[in-house]
C-alpha positions as CSV (number, residue, x, y, z in Angstrom):
1,M,99.5,178.9,27.2
2,S,99.8,179.9,31.0
3,R,103.4,180.6,32.4
4,T,105.2,178.1,34.3
5,I,105.3,179.0,38.1
6,R,108.9,179.0,39.3
7,V,109.1,177.5,42.9
8,L,112.0,177.7,45.6
9,L,111.6,174.8,48.1
10,A,113.5,174.8,51.3
11,E,113.3,172.1,53.9
12,D,116.0,170.8,55.7
13,Q,115.3,167.1,55.5
14,A,116.5,165.7,52.2
15,M,113.7,163.0,51.8
16,V,110.7,165.3,52.5
17,R,112.3,167.8,50.3
18,E,112.7,165.7,47.6
19,A,109.2,163.8,47.6
20,L,107.9,167.5,47.8
21,A,109.7,168.4,44.5
22,A,108.6,165.2,42.9
23,L,105.1,165.7,43.6
24,L,105.0,169.3,42.5
25,G,106.8,168.7,39.6
26,L,103.9,166.4,38.3
27,E,102.0,169.6,37.9
28,D,102.0,170.8,34.4
29,D,102.2,174.7,35.4
30,I,104.8,174.4,38.5
31,E,108.6,173.7,38.1
32,V,110.7,173.5,41.4
33,V,113.9,175.6,39.8
34,A,115.8,175.7,43.5
35,Q,115.9,173.7,46.6
36,A,117.4,174.9,49.7
37,A,118.6,173.0,53.0
38,R,119.2,175.9,55.0
39,G,117.2,179.1,55.9
40,D,120.1,181.5,55.0
41,E,120.5,179.9,51.6
42,V,116.9,181.0,50.6
43,L,117.4,184.6,49.5
44,P,120.2,184.0,47.1
45,L,118.9,181.0,45.5
46,A,115.5,183.4,45.2
47,R,117.3,186.1,43.7
48,A,119.5,184.0,41.5
49,Q,116.9,182.0,40.2
50,D,114.2,184.4,39.9
51,V,111.3,182.7,41.4
52,D,107.7,183.6,42.1
53,V,107.1,181.5,45.2
54,A,109.0,180.3,48.1
55,L,107.8,177.2,49.9
56,L,109.6,177.6,53.5
57,D,109.8,174.8,56.3
58,I,109.6,176.3,59.9
59,E,112.4,174.5,61.3
60,M,115.9,174.8,59.6
61,P,119.1,175.7,60.2
62,G,120.9,178.7,59.3
63,A,117.5,180.6,59.5
64,T,114.0,179.5,60.3
65,G,111.5,179.5,57.5
66,I,109.7,182.6,59.0
67,E,112.8,184.6,59.3
68,A,113.7,183.6,55.6
69,A,110.2,184.6,54.9
70,A,111.0,188.4,56.0
71,R,114.2,188.7,54.3
72,L,112.4,187.6,51.3
73,H,109.4,190.0,52.1
74,Q,111.9,193.1,52.7
75,E,114.5,192.3,49.4
76,L,112.2,190.6,46.9
77,P,108.5,191.6,47.6
78,D,107.0,190.4,44.4
79,V,107.9,186.7,45.6
80,R,105.0,185.1,47.2
81,L,105.5,183.1,50.4
82,V,104.0,179.8,51.7
83,I,105.3,178.7,55.3
84,L,104.9,174.7,55.8
85,T,105.1,173.2,59.1
86,T,104.4,170.1,60.9
87,F,103.6,172.0,64.0
88,G,100.3,172.5,65.0
89,R,101.6,175.5,67.2
90,P,99.0,178.3,66.5
91,G,101.3,180.9,67.4
92,Y,103.4,180.3,64.5
93,L,100.6,181.5,62.4
94,R,100.5,185.2,63.7
95,T,104.3,185.3,63.5
96,A,104.5,183.9,59.8
97,M,101.6,186.5,58.7
98,E,103.4,189.1,60.5
99,S,106.7,188.0,58.6
100,G,104.9,188.5,55.2
101,A,103.9,185.0,54.5
102,D,100.9,184.5,52.0
103,A,100.1,181.0,53.2
104,F,100.5,178.7,55.9
105,L,99.9,174.9,55.5
106,V,100.6,171.9,57.1
107,K,103.5,170.1,55.2
108,D,101.2,166.5,55.0
109,A,98.4,168.4,53.2
110,P,97.7,166.6,50.0
111,A,99.9,167.7,46.9
112,A,97.3,168.8,45.2
113,Q,96.2,171.1,47.8
114,L,99.8,172.6,48.0
115,A,99.9,173.3,44.2
116,E,96.5,175.1,44.4
117,A,97.9,177.1,47.1
118,I,100.8,177.9,44.9
119,R,98.3,179.1,42.2
120,K,96.2,180.7,44.5
121,V,98.9,182.9,46.4
122,L,100.3,184.1,43.0
123,S,97.2,185.4,42.2
124,G,97.1,187.5,45.4
125,E,95.0,185.3,47.7
126,R,96.2,184.2,51.1
127,V,95.7,180.7,52.0
128,I,95.8,179.2,55.7
129,D,95.0,175.7,56.7
130,P,91.6,176.0,58.4
131,T,92.5,174.0,61.3
132,L,95.5,176.0,62.3
133,A,93.4,179.3,61.8
134,A,90.8,177.9,64.4
135,A,93.5,176.7,66.8
136,A,95.2,180.5,66.5
137,L,92.0,181.9,67.0
138,A,91.4,179.9,70.0
139,E,94.6,180.2,71.6
140,G,94.2,184.1,71.4
141,A,97.2,186.8,71.0
142,N,100.7,186.2,72.4
143,P,101.0,187.7,75.7
144,L,105.0,188.2,75.6
145,T,106.3,191.6,74.5
146,D,109.3,191.4,72.0
147,R,111.8,192.1,74.7
148,E,110.4,189.3,76.9
149,R,110.3,186.9,73.9
150,E,113.9,187.8,73.3
151,V,115.2,187.2,76.9
152,L,113.1,184.1,77.4
153,R,114.3,182.7,74.1
154,A,118.1,183.3,75.2
155,A,117.4,181.6,78.4
156,A,116.0,178.7,77.1
157,D,119.8,177.0,77.1
158,G,120.0,177.4,80.7
159,S,122.2,180.4,80.6
160,T,122.4,182.7,84.1
161,N,121.4,186.1,84.3
162,A,124.8,187.3,84.0
163,E,125.3,185.4,80.9
164,L,122.0,186.8,79.5
165,A,122.8,190.3,80.5
166,A,126.1,190.3,78.9
167,T,124.7,188.6,75.6
168,L,121.5,191.1,75.3
169,H,123.3,194.4,76.5
170,L,121.2,194.7,79.6
171,S,121.4,194.9,83.3
172,Q,121.0,191.8,85.5
173,G,118.3,193.4,86.8
174,T,116.4,194.3,83.7
175,V,117.0,190.6,82.7
176,R,115.5,189.4,86.1
177,N,112.5,191.7,85.5
178,Y,111.8,190.4,82.1
179,L,112.1,186.6,82.8
180,S,109.7,187.5,86.1
181,T,106.8,189.0,84.0
182,A,107.0,186.1,81.3
183,I,107.3,183.6,84.2
184,Q,104.0,185.6,85.6
185,K,102.1,185.7,82.3
186,L,102.5,182.3,81.3
187,A,101.6,180.9,84.8
188,A,105.0,179.1,84.9
189,R,107.0,177.6,87.9
190,N,110.4,178.9,86.4
191,R,112.1,180.1,83.2
192,T,112.6,176.9,81.6
193,E,109.0,175.9,81.8
194,A,108.0,179.1,80.7
195,A,110.2,178.8,77.8
196,R,109.0,175.5,76.9
197,I,105.4,176.7,77.4
198,A,106.3,179.7,75.0
199,Q,107.8,177.2,72.4
200,D,105.0,174.8,72.4
201,K,102.3,177.6,71.5
202,G,104.7,179.1,68.7
203,W,104.9,182.2,71.0
204,L,109.1,182.4,70.9
């Protein structure tokens, strides 16, 4: 008899999390042994419950699913990582794969497809939703550098250049240059529009 696959499910919406857990629980070879509502709960739970596969929603308090995936990949490299998203933001796919994810699926995929993805990643395969993959290829690479992304992400809340400079330990001139370059690359009118465009594409 094959071993039961131990799964951690991280999703901040309780109703969605419980529904996914119930559906996966119907599979003979899968057991949801841990549930998290926050991204920063993922690593300690995965360690405590000796999980095989972590299913991670992207948008969570504490840490995003992608940040949680990167930590798991670093600390518990044997745990397979499946990122779940409701967003059709192709930039997330590239970021997720760079963080060590083994699969990237939309949350409303049929339960049978999700269960099959869990089995596949455990056997060493990568699973990517074909629609998301096609969109990511069509969209092209993220044009922003890491530092431009960092400054634009920090600027999204309306912070002034002086506040950004203090937060990021940069000079105001450097902050201005990064923002200006990011705005140009994204063909935006201002920093607010640039942040929105980058967010919509999953580039932040």
